[in-house]
Each structure stands twice: as structure tokens, then as C-alpha cells.
C-alpha positions as CSV (number, residue, x, y, z in Angstrom):
1,M,4.2,13.8,-6.7
2,S,1.1,15.7,-6.1
3,G,-0.1,15.7,-2.1
4,M,-3.0,14.1,-3.0
5,D,-1.3,10.5,-4.9
6,K,0.8,10.9,-1.7
7,A,-2.2,10.6,0.2
8,K,-3.7,7.9,-1.8
9,N,-0.6,5.6,-1.2
10,K,-0.6,6.1,2.2
11,L,-4.1,5.0,2.6
12,D,-3.9,1.7,0.3
13,D,-0.8,1.1,2.3
14,L,-2.4,1.5,5.7
15,G,-5.5,-0.9,4.2
16,G,-3.2,-3.2,3.8
17,K,-1.3,-3.1,6.9
18,A,-5.8,-3.1,8.8
19,K,-6.5,-6.5,6.4
20,E,-2.7,-7.7,6.6
21,A,-3.6,-7.8,10.4
22,T,-7.6,-8.8,10.1
23,G,-6.2,-12.0,8.6
24,K,-3.3,-12.6,11.4
25,A,-6.2,-12.3,13.6
26,T,-8.9,-14.2,11.6
27,D,-6.1,-17.0,10.7
28,D,-7.0,-16.1,7.8
29,K,-4.1,-16.7,5.2
30,S,-5.4,-15.1,2.6
31,T,-6.6,-12.3,4.0
32,E,-3.3,-11.8,4.8
33,N,-1.6,-12.2,2.3
34,E,-3.9,-9.8,0.1
35,G,-2.7,-7.4,3.1
36,K,0.6,-7.5,2.3
37,L,0.4,-7.0,-1.6
38,D,-1.9,-4.1,-1.3
39,Q,0.8,-2.5,1.0
40,V,3.3,-4.0,-1.9
41,K,1.5,-2.2,-4.5
42,S,1.3,1.0,-2.7
43,N,4.9,1.1,-2.0
44,L,5.0,0.6,-6.2
45,K,3.2,3.4,-6.3
46,D,5.0,5.7,-4.4
47,A,8.5,4.6,-6.2
48,G,6.9,5.0,-9.3
49,E,6.0,8.7,-8.3
50,K,9.3,9.7,-6.7
51,V,10.8,8.6,-10.0
52,K,8.4,11.0,-12.6
53,D,8.5,13.9,-9.9
54,A,13.0,13.4,-9.9
55,F,12.4,14.2,-14.5
56,K,10.2,16.7,-13.8
């Protein structure tokens, strides 16, 4: 995995955590769920990159 991909995935994860926290603070379930979804997407991308690296 390139360092750039890893950094982008980490930023996406942190953005998701921030969105989730904002949703909790404002009692906005939609924003909270979007943040959780962003984190899941980031984790899946990260896992996919690791699989690709394993086959190089």
C-alpha cells in the first residue's frame, strides 16, 4: 500500500469519527450514522489495499 493511500484512508476514518461525534453532540442520528458508515468504508479500503499488497 502506498503511503498516500494509507494517509487518505486514515483521514477518511478521522473524518468519519468527527462526523459521528458531531451527530452525537447534536443528537442528529443521520449525521452520526453517516460518520459510522464513513469509518466502515475507510476500513474496507484499507483492508483491500492490504490484500493487494499481499499479492505483489
